C-alpha positions in Angstrom: 21.7 -15.8 -31.4 19.2 -13.0 -30.5 15.6 -12.9 -31.4 14.4 -10.9 -34.3 11.5 -9.0 -32.7 10.9 -5.3 -32.4 12.8 -3.6 -29.6 9.6 -2.0 -28.1 10.8 -0.3 -24.9 8.7 -1.0 -21.8 8.2 2.7 -20.8 5.1 3.9 -18.9 4.2 6.7 -21.3 2.9 3.9 -23.5 0.3 3.1 -20.9 -1.5 6.5 -21.1 -0.9 6.6 -24.8 -2.8 3.3 -25.1 -5.5 4.4 -22.7 -6.2 7.6 -24.7 -6.1 5.8 -28.1 -8.2 2.7 -27.2 -10.1 3.6 -24.1 -10.2 7.4 -24.4 -13.9 7.7 -23.3 -13.5 5.6 -20.1 -14.1 7.8 -17.1 -11.9 8.8 -14.2 -14.1 10.1 -11.3 -12.6 12.0 -8.5 -14.0 13.2 -5.2 -11.9 16.4 -4.9 -10.8 18.0 -1.6 -13.8 20.2 -1.5 -16.1 17.2 -1.5 -17.4 17.7 -5.1 -17.3 14.8 -7.6 -15.5 15.6 -10.8 -15.6 13.5 -14.0 -13.1 13.3 -16.8 -11.7 10.8 -19.3 -8.4 9.1 -20.2 -8.3 11.2 -23.4 -8.5 14.4 -21.3 -6.0 13.2 -18.8 -3.6 12.2 -21.6 -3.8 15.7 -23.0 -3.4 17.5 -19.7 -0.5 15.2 -18.6 1.4 16.3 -21.7 0.7 19.9 -20.6 2.3 19.0 -17.3 5.3 17.7 -19.1 5.8 21.0 -20.9 5.3 22.9 -17.7 8.1 20.8 -16.1 10.3 21.2 -19.2 9.8 25.0 -19.1 11.1 24.9 -15.5 14.2 23.0 -16.6 13.2 19.5 -15.5 15.1 16.9 -17.5 15.8 13.2 -17.6 16.4 11.8 -14.1 15.3 15.0 -12.1 13.0 14.3 -9.2 9.4 15.7 -9.1 7.7 15.2 -5.7 3.9 14.9 -5.0 2.0 15.3 -1.8 -1.4 14.2 -3.1 -4.5 12.2 -2.5 -5.8 9.9 -5.3 -7.2 12.2 -7.9 -7.2 12.8 -11.7 -4.8 15.7 -11.4 -2.4 13.6 -9.3 -2.6 11.0 -12.1 -1.8 13.7 -14.7 1.3 14.7 -12.7 2.5 11.1 -12.5 2.4 10.6 -16.3 3.5 14.1 -17.1 6.7 13.6 -15.1 7.4 10.0 -16.1 6.6 10.7 -19.7 9.7 12.9 -20.1 11.9 10.7 -18.0 11.7 12.6 -14.8 11.4 10.5 -11.6 8.0 10.8 -9.9 8.6 10.8 -6.1 5.5 10.1 -4.1 5.8 11.7 -0.6 3.8 10.3 2.3 1.9 13.1 4.0 1.4 11.0 7.1 5.1 11.3 8.0 6.5 13.7 10.6 7.6 17.0 9.0 11.2 16.4 10.0 11.2 13.0 8.3 9.5 14.4 5.3 12.1 17.2 4.9 14.9 14.6 5.2 13.3 12.6 2.4 12.8 15.6 0.1 16.4 16.6 0.6 17.8 13.1 0.2 15.8 12.7 -3.1 16.7 16.3 -4.2 13.2 17.1 -5.3 13.2 20.2 -7.6 9.4 20.5 -7.9 6.7 19.4 -5.5 3.0 19.3 -6.5 0.6 19.1 -3.5 -3.1 19.1 -2.6 -4.5 22.1 -0.7 -5.0 20.0 2.4 -1.2 19.6 2.7 -0.4 23.3 2.5 0.4 23.4 6.3 2.8 20.5 5.8 4.4 22.1 2.8 4.9 25.4 4.7 6.3 23.5 7.7 9.1 21.9 5.7 9.7 24.7 3.1 12.6 26.4 4.9 14.3 23.0 5.5 14.4 21.9 1.9 15.7 23.1 -1.5 12.6 22.8 -3.5 12.6 25.3 -6.4 8.9 25.3 -7.2 5.8 24.4 -5.2 2.5 23.8 -7.1 -0.9 23.6 -5.4 -3.5 21.3 -7.0 -6.3 23.8 -7.1 -8.5 25.9 -9.4 -7.7 29.6 -9.4 -10.7 30.6 -7.3 -9.8 28.0 -4.7 -6.1 29.0 -4.5 -5.1 29.4 -0.8 -2.9 32.2 0.4 0.5 30.8 1.2 3.9 31.9 2.4 6.0 29.7 0.1 5.3 31.3 -3.3 3.3 28.2 -4.5 1.6 28.6 -7.9 -1.8 27.3 -8.9 -1.8 24.0 -10.8 -4.4 25.1 -13.3 -2.6 28.3 -14.0 0.8 26.5 -14.2 -0.3 24.3 -17.1 -2.7 26.7 -18.7 -1.6 27.6 -22.2 1.0 24.8 -22.4 1.0 22.8 -25.5 -0.1 19.1 -25.5 2.6 18.4 -28.1 5.7 16.9 -26.4 8.1 14.0 -27.0 7.4 11.2 -24.5 9.5 8.1 -24.0 12.5 7.7 -26.3 14.7 6.6 -23.4 15.8 3.2 -22.2 13.2 1.1 -20.3 15.6 0.8 -17.4 15.4 4.5 -16.8 14.2 5.4 -13.3 10.4 6.1 -13.2 9.3 6.4 -9.6 10.8 6.8 -6.1 9.1 5.7 -2.9 10.7 5.7 0.5 10.1 3.1 3.2 8.6 4.4 6.4 11.8 4.3 8.3 10.6 2.8 11.7 14.2 1.9 12.3 16.9 4.4 11.1 16.4 6.8 8.2 13.9 6.0 5.4 15.3 4.1 2.4 14.5 5.0 -1.1 13.2 2.4 -3.6 13.9 3.6 -7.1 11.6 1.9 -9.7 12.4 1.7 -13.4 9.9 2.0 -16.2 10.6 -1.7 -17.0 10.0 -2.9 -13.5 6.7 -1.0 -13.2 5.5 -2.2 -16.6 6.2 -5.8 -15.7 4.6 -5.4 -12.2 1.5 -3.9 -13.9 1.2 -6.8 -16.4 1.7 -9.3 -13.6 -1.1 -7.6 -11.5 -3.5 -7.6 -14.4 -3.4 -11.4 -14.7 -6.5 -13.5 -13.9 -4.9 -15.1 -10.9 -3.8 -11.7 -9.5 -6.2 -8.7 -9.5 -7.5 -9.4 -13.0 -8.7 -6.0 -14.2 -10.6 -5.5 -17.4 -12.1 -2.7 -19.4 -15.5 -3.7 -18.0 -14.4 -2.9 -14.4 -14.9 0.2 -12.3 -12.0 0.3 -9.9 -11.8 2.2 -6.6 -8.2 2.4 -5.4 -8.6 3.4 -1.7 -5.0 2.5 -1.2 -3.2 5.9 -1.7 -1.1 6.7 -4.7 1.7 7.5 -2.2 1.7 3.9 -0.9 3.8 1.6 -3.1 2.4 2.7 -6.5 -1.2 2.4 -5.3 -0.5 -1.3 -5.6 -0.1 -0.8 -9.4 -3.7 0.3 -10.0 -2.6 3.7 -11.3 -0.9 1.8 -14.1 -3.3 -1.2 -14.5 -6.4 1.0 -14.7 -5.4 3.0 -17.8 -3.7 0.0 -19.4 -6.9 -2.1 -19.1 -9.3 0.7 -19.8 -11.1 0.2 -16.5 -12.8 3.3 -15.1 -11.1 4.7 -12.0 -12.9 6.2 -9.0 -10.5 8.3 -7.0 -11.6 8.9 -3.4 -9.6 11.9 -2.5 -9.1 12.6 1.2 -12.4 11.0 2.5 -11.5 7.4 3.4 -14.0 6.8 6.2 -16.6 4.0 6.0 -19.6 6.2 4.9 -17.6 8.0 2.2 -16.1 4.8 0.8 -19.5 3.1 0.7 -21.1 6.1 -1.1 -18.6 5.8 -3.9 -18.8 2.0 -4.1 -22.6 2.2 -4.4 -23.1 5.4 -6.6 -20.3 4.6 -9.1 -21.1 0.8 -9.2 -17.6 -0.1 -8.3 -16.6 -3.7 -9.2 -13.0 -3.8 -7.7 -11.5 -2.0 -4.8 -8.3 -2.1 -2.8 -7.4 -0.9 0.7 -5.7 -1.9 4.0 -7.7 -3.8 6.6 -8.5 -0.7 8.7 -10.4 0.8 5.8 -12.5 -2.3 5.4 -13.2 -2.6 9.1 -14.6 0.9 9.0 -16.7 0.1 5.9 -18.1 -3.1 7.4 -19.0 -1.4 10.7 -20.9 1.3 8.7 -22.7 -1.3 6.6 -23.6 -3.5 9.6 -25.0 -0.5 11.5 -27.1 0.6 8.6 -28.2 -2.7 7.0 -26.4 -1.9 3.7 -25.5 -4.3 0.9 -22.9 -4.3 -1.9 -24.8 -5.2 -5.1 -22.1 -4.1 -7.6 -18.8 -5.0 -5.9 -17.2 -8.3 -7.1 -13.8 -8.3 -5.4 -11.7 -6.5 -2.9 -8.0 -6.5 -2.6 -6.8 -6.4 1.0 -3.1 -5.9 1.8 -0.7 -3.9 4.0 -1.3 -6.2 6.9 -3.0 -9.6 7.5 -6.7 -9.7 6.7 -8.8 -10.5 9.8 -10.9 -13.6 9.5 -14.1 -11.8 10.3 -13.4 -9.3 7.5 -12.8 -12.2 5.1 -16.0 -14.0 6.2 -18.1 -10.9 6.1 -17.2 -10.1 2.5 -17.3 -13.6 1.1 -20.1 -15.1 3.1 -22.4 -12.2 4.1 -21.9 -10.0 1.0 -20.8 -12.4 -1.8 -17.6 -10.4 -2.5 -14.4 -12.3 -3.3 -11.4 -11.3 -1.2 -8.0 -11.2 -2.8 -5.6 -11.2 0.2 -2.4 -9.6 -1.1 1.0 -9.4 0.4 4.0 -7.3 -0.8 6.4 -4.5 0.0 7.5 -1.1 -1.2 10.7 -3.0 -2.2 8.6 -5.4 -4.4 6.7 -2.7 -6.3 4.7 -4.1 -4.3 3.2 -7.4 -5.6 4.4 -10.5 -3.7 1.6 -13.0 -3.4 -2.2 -13.2 -3.8 -4.3 -15.3 -1.4 -6.3 -17.4 -3.9 -7.5 -20.9 -3.4 -5.0 -23.4 -4.9 -6.3 -25.6 -7.7 -5.8 -28.6 -5.5 -8.5 -27.2 -3.1 -11.1 -26.0 -5.6 -13.6 -28.6 -4.4 -12.7 -28.4 -0.7 -15.3 -27.3 1.9 -15.8 -23.5 2.4 -14.0 -23.5 5.8 -11.0 -25.2 4.3 -10.9 -22.7 1.4 -11.3 -19.7 3.7 -8.5 -21.0 6.0 -6.3 -21.1 2.9 -7.3 -17.6 1.8 -6.3 -16.2 5.2 -2.7 -17.0 4.2 -0.8 -14.5 2.2 -1.1 -16.6 -0.9 0.7 -17.8 -4.0 3.4 -15.8 -5.9 2.7 -15.0 -9.5 5.2 -15.8 -12.2 7.9 -13.2 -11.7 8.2 -13.6 -8.0 10.3 -16.3 -6.2 10.1 -17.1 -2.5 12.0 -19.2 0.0 12.2 -19.5 3.7 15.5 -20.1 5.6 16.7 -20.8 9.1 19.1 -18.6 11.1 22.0 -20.3 9.2 20.6 -19.5 5.8 19.5 -23.1 5.1 16.3 -23.4 3.0 13.5 -24.9 5.0 10.9 -27.4 3.7 7.6 -26.4 2.2 5.5 -28.3 4.6 3.3 -25.6 6.1 4.9 -26.1 9.5 8.5 -25.0 9.2 8.9 -21.2 9.5 11.8 -19.0 8.9 13.0 -15.7 7.4 11.3 -15.0 4.1 13.6 -14.2 1.1 12.4 -13.0 -2.3 13.7 -12.5 -5.9 11.8 -11.1 -8.9 11.5 -8.9 -11.9 10.2 -6.0 -9.9 12.2 -6.5 -6.6 14.7 -3.9 -5.3 18.3 -4.6 -6.1 19.7 -1.8 -4.0 18.4 1.3 -2.3 18.6 4.8 -3.8 22.1 6.3 -3.1 23.1 3.1 -1.3 26.7 3.9 -2.1 26.8 7.0 0.1 28.5 5.2 3.0 25.4 3.8 4.6 26.0 0.2 3.3 22.5 -0.2 2.0 23.0 -2.8 -0.7 19.7 -4.7 -0.4 20.6 -8.3 -1.4 22.6 -11.2 0.0 25.5 -12.8 -1.8 23.0 -15.0 -3.8 20.8 -12.1 -4.9 18.0 -12.7 -2.4 16.2 -9.8 -0.6 15.4 -10.4 3.1 11.8 -9.2 3.6 12.1 -9.0 7.4 9.1 -11.3 7.6 8.8 -14.7 9.3 6.8 -17.1 7.2 5.9 -20.7 6.2 5.2 -22.1 2.8 2.9 -25.1 2.4 2.7 -28.0 -0.1 0.6 -25.9 -2.5 3.2 -23.2 -2.5 1.0 -20.9 -0.4 3.0 -18.6 1.8 1.8 -17.5 5.3 3.3 -14.6 7.2 3.6 -15.6 10.9 5.2 -12.3 12.0 7.5 -9.5 11.3 11.0 -10.2 12.5 10.9 -7.1 14.7 7.3 -7.8 15.9 7.6 -11.5 16.8 7.1 -12.4 20.4 9.6 -14.9 21.7 8.5 -16.4 25.0 10.6 -19.1 26.6 12.6 -19.6 23.4 9.4 -20.2 21.4 7.7 -17.8 18.9 4.2 -16.5 19.4 2.6 -15.1 16.2 1.3 -11.6 17.0 -0.7 -11.7 13.8 -2.6 -14.9 14.7 -3.2 -13.6 18.2 -4.6 -10.3 16.8 -6.8 -12.1 14.3 -8.3 -14.4 16.9 -9.2 -11.3 19.0 -10.7 -9.5 16.0 -13.4 -12.3 15.8 -14.9 -10.9 19.0 -18.0 -8.8 18.1 -17.0 -5.9 20.4 -13.4 -5.5 19.0 -12.8 -2.9 16.3 -9.0 -3.4 16.2 -6.3 -5.3 18.0 -2.6 -5.3 18.3 -0.3 -7.7 20.2 3.2 -6.7 21.4 5.8 -8.5 23.5 6.6 -7.0 26.9 9.6 -8.0 29.1 9.2 -10.9 31.5 11.7 -12.0 34.2 11.3 -15.7 33.5 10.1 -16.0 29.9 12.0 -13.1 28.3 8.8 -11.8 26.7 5.0 -12.3 27.1 2.2 -11.0 24.9 0.3 -7.9 25.8 -3.0 -7.6 23.8 -4.1 -4.0 23.1 -7.8 -3.6 22.2 -9.8 -0.8 20.5 -13.5 -1.4 21.1 -16.2 -0.7 18.6 -18.2 2.5 19.4 -20.6 1.8 22.2 -19.4 -1.7 22.9 -18.6 -3.0 26.3 -16.2 -5.9 27.0 -13.8 -6.8 29.8 -10.3 -8.4 30.0 -11.8 -11.6 31.4 -14.3 -11.8 28.6 -11.6 -11.4 25.9 -9.4 -14.1 27.5 -12.5 -16.4 27.8 -13.2 -15.8 24.1 -9.6 -16.6 23.1 -9.6 -19.8 25.2 -9.5 -22.7 22.7 -8.8 -20.5 19.7 -5.1 -20.1 20.5 -2.4 -22.3 22.2 -2.8 -22.0 26.0 0.8 -20.6 26.3 -0.1 -17.9 23.8 -2.8 -16.4 26.1 -1.8 -12.8 26.7 -0.6 -11.9 30.2 -2.8 -8.8 30.0 -5.4 -7.2 27.9 -5.6 -3.4 27.8 -8.2 -1.1 26.2 -7.4 2.2 24.5 -9.5 4.7 22.6 -7.6 4.2 19.3 -4.7 2.0 18.3 -2.1 4.3 16.7 -1.5 3.7 13.0 1.7 4.2 11.1 2.2 6.1 7.9 0.8 3.4 5.7 -2.3 2.7 7.8 -0.9 -0.3 9.7 -1.0 -0.8 13.5 2.1 1.1 14.8 3.6 -1.4 17.2 6.7 0.7 17.7 4.5 3.4 19.2 2.6 0.9 21.3 5.9 -0.4 22.7 6.9 3.2 23.5 3.6 3.7 25.2 4.1 0.6 27.3 7.7 1.7 28.2 6.4 5.2 29.2 3.6 3.7 31.4 0.8 5.0 29.1 -0.6 1.4 28.8 -1.7 0.6 32.3 -1.1 -3.1 32.9 -2.0 -4.6 36.3 0.9 -6.2 38.1 
């Protein structure tokens, strides 16, 4: 027997329809690429997104065609998202931090017919144009700011000018593809994760819950996390759905620029990777600044350093939501909240719990297994490969049947995250390492994440990364790479003395090296692959 309720399809066009109808006056504020702040509303974005739809339809874009974007977080990028998805096209966010050859490979693999890009990415578009089969390039710009270009790109404003706002949105199955995002491809070619309207709607509803991000119409949300990074962690959907005002930071993601928007726009919720928050906190500490409006920050992408957690929660009174997820999970996996059983525990106990990756919301299942696939106990001590299932978890990669063997799940339907983790008695998950980053010394694992977080507590350390280097007796030993704060002075001996007592003695790095800047990957995380290459090439000088 089936239920007798309406078959209301979970398609993303309904999100912006709702925002325009119920929260039409709520603002979307953008710092554009010229540095000027531009203000609009959900009602205006809704109208212009429908103009984008008609511009795409006029070009011949139909259900399932891929439309690429190379854009910062902005109101016009948001219009392009909904304009493409509303007619059943697949919105493909391209990561501009990738190498041009890798970007060209992704555009060709996805078969993007149209690419909409910000003016700052014109050199990148021109670099790949003769390697791809894109039919139309569109520059996000006003007519008087339109740059000269060699690829025949048209002006966004002229492209949609005169187009009607009357267009049929939706009217397709909720399992229709909505978005496409490729993994960064640190090993092998990038893999495409193809989201459906249903999976993104369910992910959005999950993220809006009180024990997740908990966005409401009373909030002002600053998504520093880029829209090209795993759905901007769902904020490009949850913002309009809740009616929260959105503040789009554009290309300026440095500490002073982020602080200016947090303060001037009275932002209540923000989200970014740890490197952004480290830059913000350094700016605030150097200038004696406060955060009178901010209530919570979402920190994900990599583990939150303890000093960042303590700075926000203890020094500034801002609640930290430590999030973990993956492109393949849309990306919500867990949120680092204090379990109900610890609500009356001392602050240090609660903060130690919040340093873990957190609890899965309803809709995400987790388990850890040993090398034989046997599930391990949830005792907080046992660690193993982290497997996941869920309503917004990848089932297979885009074009996985093209001979590459990229079916994503095991025989029981679990996705292997590539992380090594433990789960405690409260159900809280803690990542101890990435499978490819774990340091195995004398048959025992050393957590590079815990070692890095211990180093980040030193007041002279701006960033830290631990990698394994070959050792004749122990197979691998840890090398700690340090990026110092501007003007700070610290020695290898001082770092090791600081770590003494904070980590197991056998975890103590064999060497500590200092470099001007730790290389970051395409999503803002420490690029340990690059560091290992630098070590192998002799660029990281390590005393014998």
